[in-house]
C-alpha positions in Angstrom: 265.2 238.3 260.8 268.2 237.2 259.2 268.8 241.2 258.4 268.2 242.1 262.2 270.8 239.3 263.4 273.5 240.8 261.1 272.3 244.3 262.5 273.4 243.1 266.0 276.9 242.4 264.6 277.1 246.0 263.0 275.8 247.5 266.2 278.4 245.6 268.1 281.4 246.9 265.9 279.9 250.2 265.6 279.6 250.8 269.4 283.0 249.3 269.9 284.8 251.8 267.5 282.7 254.5 268.7 284.2 254.1 272.2 287.7 253.1 270.7 287.3 249.7 272.1 288.2 248.2 268.8 290.6 249.2 266.0 289.6 251.1 262.9 290.6 248.2 260.6 287.5 246.5 262.0 285.4 249.0 260.1 284.8 246.8 256.9 282.5 244.6 259.3 279.8 246.9 259.4 279.3 247.1 255.4 279.6 243.4 255.3 277.5 242.8 258.1 274.6 245.1 256.5 275.1 243.9 252.8 275.8 239.8 253.3 271.8 239.3 254.4 270.9 240.7 251.1 273.1 239.1 249.2 272.2 235.5 250.3 268.6 236.5 250.0 268.9 237.3 246.4 271.0 233.9 246.0 268.6 231.9 247.5 265.9 233.2 245.6 267.3 231.2 242.7 268.3 228.2 244.4 265.8 227.3 246.9 263.3 226.2 244.4 265.2 223.4 243.6 267.4 222.7 247.0 265.1 224.1 249.5 266.2 222.0 252.7 270.0 221.7 251.8 270.3 225.4 251.0 268.2 226.5 253.9 270.3 224.4 256.4 273.7 226.0 254.6 272.4 229.5 255.5 271.9 228.6 258.8 275.4 226.9 259.0 276.9 230.2 257.4 275.4 232.2 260.1 276.8 230.5 262.9 280.2 230.5 261.1 279.9 234.1 261.0 278.8 234.5 264.6 282.2 232.7 265.6 284.3 234.6 263.1 283.5 237.7 264.1 283.7 236.9 268.0 287.3 235.7 267.5 288.0 239.0 265.5 286.7 241.2 268.3 288.8 238.9 270.8 285.7 237.3 272.3 284.2 240.2 274.1 282.0 238.3 276.7 278.6 239.7 276.8 278.2 240.4 272.9 279.5 237.1 272.0 277.2 235.2 274.5 274.3 237.2 273.1 275.7 236.4 269.6 275.6 232.6 270.5 272.0 233.0 272.1 270.7 234.3 268.8 272.0 231.7 266.9 270.9 229.1 269.4 267.3 230.4 269.5 266.7 230.6 265.7 268.1 227.2 264.9 265.7 225.9 267.8 262.7 227.8 266.6 263.2 227.2 262.6 264.4 223.8 262.8 264.0 222.1 266.3 266.2 220.0 268.3 267.5 218.2 265.5 268.9 221.3 263.8 269.9 223.0 266.7 272.2 220.4 268.1 274.6 219.7 264.9 274.9 223.6 264.8 275.6 224.0 268.2 278.2 221.3 268.2 279.7 223.1 265.1 280.1 226.1 266.8 281.9 224.4 269.7 284.1 222.7 267.3 285.1 225.8 265.6 285.9 227.8 268.8 287.8 224.7 269.8 290.0 224.8 266.5 290.3 228.9 267.1 291.4 228.6 270.5 293.8 226.0 269.8 295.4 227.5 266.7 295.4 231.0 267.8 295.0 231.1 271.9 292.9 234.3 271.9 292.7 236.5 275.2 289.2 237.0 276.0 288.2 240.5 276.9 285.7 240.4 280.0 285.1 243.8 280.5 283.6 245.9 277.7 282.5 249.4 277.5 278.9 250.3 279.0 277.4 251.5 275.5 278.7 248.5 273.6 276.9 246.3 276.3 273.8 248.4 276.3 273.6 248.3 272.5 274.2 244.6 272.4 271.5 243.9 275.0 268.6 246.2 273.3 269.4 244.7 269.7 269.5 241.3 271.0 266.5 241.6 273.0 264.7 243.2 270.1 265.6 240.2 267.8 264.2 237.7 270.4 261.0 239.8 271.0 260.4 239.8 267.3 261.2 236.3 266.8 258.9 235.1 269.4 256.2 237.1 267.9 256.9 235.9 264.8 256.5 232.3 266.0 253.3 233.4 267.7 252.2 235.0 264.5 252.8 231.5 262.6 251.0 229.8 265.5 248.0 231.9 265.0 248.2 231.2 261.2 248.5 227.6 261.6 245.6 227.3 264.2 243.6 229.4 261.3 244.7 226.9 258.6 243.7 223.9 260.8 240.4 225.1 261.6 240.0 225.8 257.9 241.0 222.6 256.8 238.8 220.9 259.4 235.9 223.0 258.0 236.7 221.6 254.6 237.1 218.2 255.8 233.4 218.4 257.4 232.1 220.1 254.2 233.6 217.1 252.3 232.2 214.6 254.6 228.8 216.3 254.3 229.1 216.5 250.7 230.1 212.7 250.5 227.3 211.8 252.8 224.8 213.5 250.2 226.4 212.1 247.2 226.5 208.3 248.5 222.5 208.8 248.6 222.4 209.0 244.9 225.4 207.2 243.9 227.6 204.3 245.6 230.0 205.3 248.4 233.0 203.9 247.2 232.2 205.7 243.6 231.9 209.0 245.3 235.0 208.7 247.2 237.0 208.0 244.2 235.4 210.9 242.2 236.1 213.3 244.6 239.8 212.0 245.3 240.6 211.7 241.7 241.1 208.1 241.2 238.1 207.4 239.1 237.6 210.0 236.2 234.3 211.3 235.8 234.2 210.3 231.8 232.6 208.0 229.9 234.7 204.7 230.4 234.0 201.0 231.1 235.5 197.6 231.3 234.6 194.0 231.3 234.5 192.2 234.5 233.2 189.0 236.2 230.5 190.2 238.6 227.6 188.9 240.6 224.5 190.7 240.0 221.2 190.6 242.4 217.7 191.5 241.4 214.9 191.7 244.0 211.2 192.6 244.2 208.1 192.4 246.4 205.7 189.8 245.0 202.1 191.2 245.2 203.2 194.8 245.6 201.2 195.8 242.6 198.2 194.4 244.0 198.9 196.1 247.4 199.4 199.6 245.7 195.8 199.6 244.6 194.6 198.9 248.3 196.3 201.3 250.0 196.4 205.0 250.4 199.7 206.6 248.6 201.1 208.0 251.9 200.8 204.6 253.7 202.4 202.9 250.8 205.0 205.3 250.5 205.9 204.8 254.0 205.7 201.0 253.6 208.0 201.0 250.4 210.5 203.7 251.9 210.7 201.5 255.1 211.3 198.5 253.0 213.8 199.8 250.9 215.8 201.4 253.5 216.3 198.0 255.6 217.2 196.1 252.3 220.0 198.9 251.4 221.2 198.5 254.8 221.7 194.8 254.6 223.1 195.4 250.9 225.8 197.6 252.1 226.6 195.6 255.3 227.6 192.7 252.9 229.7 195.0 250.9 227.0 195.4 247.6 227.1 198.2 245.2 223.4 199.6 245.2 222.8 200.4 241.4 219.4 201.4 241.5 215.6 201.4 243.0 213.1 200.7 240.4 209.8 200.8 242.2 209.7 197.8 244.8 212.7 196.5 242.7 216.5 196.5 243.7 219.6 196.1 242.0 222.6 195.1 243.4 226.0 193.9 242.1 229.4 192.7 243.5 232.8 192.8 242.2 233.6 196.4 241.4 234.4 199.2 244.1 236.6 197.2 245.0 236.3 193.4 244.2 237.6 190.8 247.0 237.5 188.0 244.4 234.9 186.6 242.0 233.9 183.3 244.5 234.1 185.6 247.9 231.8 188.4 245.7 229.0 185.3 245.0 229.2 184.3 248.7 228.4 187.9 249.7 225.5 188.1 247.2 224.0 184.9 248.4 224.6 185.4 252.1 222.8 188.9 251.4 220.0 187.5 249.7 219.6 184.7 252.7 219.8 187.8 255.2 217.1 189.8 253.2 214.6 187.0 253.2 215.2 186.3 256.9 214.5 190.1 257.7 211.7 190.1 255.8 209.8 188.0 258.4 210.5 190.9 260.9 209.2 193.4 258.4 205.9 191.3 257.7 205.3 191.2 261.6 205.7 195.1 261.6 203.4 195.5 258.6 200.9 193.0 260.1 200.6 195.5 263.2 199.9 198.2 261.2 197.0 196.6 259.7 198.4 195.2 256.5 197.0 191.6 256.5 198.2 190.5 253.2 201.6 188.7 253.4 204.0 190.3 251.3 207.3 188.0 250.2 210.3 189.1 248.6 211.6 187.1 245.6 215.4 187.3 244.2 217.5 186.1 241.5 221.4 186.0 241.2 223.8 185.4 238.2 227.6 185.4 238.1 229.2 186.3 234.7 231.3 189.0 232.6 229.5 192.3 232.4 230.3 195.9 231.2 230.7 198.0 234.3 231.5 201.8 234.4 230.1 205.3 233.3 227.3 205.2 230.7 225.5 208.1 228.8 226.8 211.4 227.4 229.4 214.0 228.7 226.6 216.0 230.1 224.9 213.3 232.2 226.4 209.7 233.0 225.0 206.8 234.8 227.2 204.2 236.7 225.8 200.7 236.1 226.5 197.6 234.5 225.1 195.9 231.5 225.1 192.6 229.4 223.7 189.2 229.1 224.6 188.1 232.6 222.6 191.3 234.2 219.5 190.1 232.1 219.9 186.8 233.0 219.6 187.9 237.0 216.6 189.7 236.2 214.9 186.7 234.5 215.8 184.7 237.5 213.9 187.1 239.9 210.9 187.2 237.6 210.9 183.6 237.3 211.1 183.3 241.5 208.2 182.3 243.4 207.7 184.1 246.6 210.2 183.8 249.1 212.8 182.1 246.8 216.3 182.6 245.8 217.0 181.6 242.5 220.7 181.6 241.1 222.3 180.2 237.8 224.8 177.3 237.3 227.9 179.8 237.6 226.6 181.1 241.1 225.7 178.1 242.4 229.2 176.1 241.3 231.0 179.2 243.2 228.5 178.9 246.4 227.6 175.2 246.7 230.6 174.5 249.5 228.9 176.9 251.9 225.4 177.0 250.7 222.8 174.1 250.1 220.8 175.0 246.7 218.2 172.4 245.4 218.3 172.0 241.5 215.0 173.0 239.8 216.1 171.9 236.0 216.3 173.7 233.0 214.0 176.8 232.6 213.1 178.6 229.2 213.2 182.3 229.5 212.9 185.4 227.7 215.6 186.5 225.5 217.7 183.4 225.6 217.6 180.8 223.0 218.5 177.7 225.3 217.1 176.9 228.6 219.1 178.0 231.6 219.8 175.3 234.4 218.6 177.2 237.8 219.1 176.5 241.4 217.1 177.6 244.6 219.1 178.5 247.6 217.7 176.6 250.6 220.3 178.1 253.2 223.8 177.7 254.9 224.6 174.4 255.8 225.5 175.9 259.2 222.0 177.1 259.6 220.4 173.9 258.4 222.1 172.1 261.2 221.1 174.7 263.6 217.5 174.2 262.6 217.4 170.7 262.6 216.8 171.1 266.4 214.6 173.9 265.8 210.5 173.9 265.1 209.3 177.0 264.2 205.9 178.0 262.9 204.8 181.8 262.2 201.3 182.8 261.0 198.8 185.8 261.6 198.2 185.8 265.4 200.4 182.8 265.9 204.5 182.8 266.3 206.3 179.5 267.8 210.0 178.8 268.0 211.1 175.7 269.9 214.8 175.6 270.2 215.9 172.2 271.6 219.4 173.4 271.9 218.4 176.3 274.2 215.6 174.5 276.3 216.8 173.7 279.7 215.2 170.5 281.3 213.9 172.4 284.5 211.8 174.4 282.0 210.0 171.6 280.5 207.1 171.8 282.6 206.5 175.5 282.2 206.5 175.0 278.3 204.2 172.0 278.7 201.8 174.2 280.9 201.9 176.9 278.4 201.1 174.7 275.4 198.4 173.0 277.2 196.9 176.6 278.1 197.0 178.0 274.5 195.2 174.9 273.4 192.3 175.8 275.4 191.3 178.3 272.9 191.3 175.4 270.0 189.0 172.8 271.9 186.0 173.5 269.5 188.6 172.3 266.7 190.8 169.5 267.5 194.1 169.3 266.1 193.7 166.2 264.3 191.1 167.8 262.3 193.2 170.2 260.9 194.6 169.4 257.5 196.5 172.5 256.2 199.2 172.7 259.0 202.0 174.5 257.4 205.4 172.8 257.3 207.6 173.7 260.2 210.1 176.4 258.8 
C-alpha cells in the first residue's frame, strides 16, 4: 500500500511533465517516489523487530512529510494535493485510528503553515485534465484496495475469533472432563502452566477429612449390584457437591469412603480451612437425613449413617509416583490420624483431633471424649465429638424434632403463630388416634429429640 501511495506521486509528476505543466527539473521526483518505499521497507525489516511501534509511527510521519513537501514543490495543485491529503488521512485513520490520525493531520497543517509563512507559494487552481484524471484514478484505486485490505483483515479477524472461541470451548470441555478425575483447581493450574506435571511436593499445614457409611458392607450383601451402584453413586455425588461447595479438594473415593483435604489449591488460612472442613462435615451429616428418606422410599429400611474424622497438621502434598504415572495427593502422620478418627467414630459422629478443636471451638461446640489409643500411634490421642455450630444450637433450643421410619415431626416454636395453635393441637390429637392401643406412657424407648 505504501508503494501504491508513492506511485500516486509518480503519476501526478509524470502526467504534469507530459502536459508541460511542470518544469523538467522535477523529473527526479519520479524515481525517488518509486524507490523510496522499497528502501524504507528493507530498512524496516531490520529495525521493526526491536522498535515496532515507534518505527511504524515514524514511517507514517515521513509519508505525511513527503506529501506536503511534494505538494509545495508542485506549487500545491488543488485536486492532486487534496487527494494526497485524503490518502494520508485515510491511511492513518485505518491503520492507527483517531489517536494516530489527529497528530499526523495536525503535523501536516503545521508544516503547511510554516511553508506558507516562509515561501508564500502561489496555489495552482486549474490543472490539466490528464493530471486530474490520473490523480483521481490512482487515488480511487488506492482507497478501494485499502478498503478491501481492511475488509479482508476483518474477515481474517472474525475467523481467528471463531477459532479462538472453538479452542476455548474445547478447553472448557477438556477441563470439565479432567475435573471428574482430578481437582478442578489442579487441572486449571496444569493447563495454564502454573503447576508443572512433574514429581514435586511440599510440606504444608492442612486439614484432612475422611468419611464412610457405617453398615455399608452388610448392605452390599443384601442389595443387587445395580441397586447398590445407584445408591453409592447418588451418595458420592451429593457428598462431592457439598465438599466442592465448601472449597475442599476431593482426593479420592475408596468404595463408600471419601477423602477430602483443605489447605491447598489455594489455602485461605489454617483456621479458615479447619472451619470449612468442620462446616462441610456438619452439612454432610444433615444432608444424610434427606438421603435416608429417599432410600427408605426406595425400600431400603436399614438406616445408613455416615461417620467422619477430621485432623489438622503438617502433611506432604504434591505429585507422587513415576514420570509416566503420577497421583496428586497428601501423605503423612496427620493423614493417618484423620483416617483412624473416622474408623473410631460411631454412626452419625464427627470426631476431630485437638488441633482441629483448638482452631474451631470459637464457632463449633465439641464435646471432649478423652484420650483413645489408636493403631499406629504410640500414645493415646485426645479426641472431640462435634455437636454443632453454636448458632444452630441456639436455634434448636426452640425446636423439637423427631424422625424415624414412617414418622417425621418438626416443632419450631419460633415459627408458630398463635392463630395456628388449635390446628396443631387438632393434628396431634388426630394422629394420636392411631396409637390408642399403645398409650404414650407405656412406651419406654422414645428417642431423644434432635
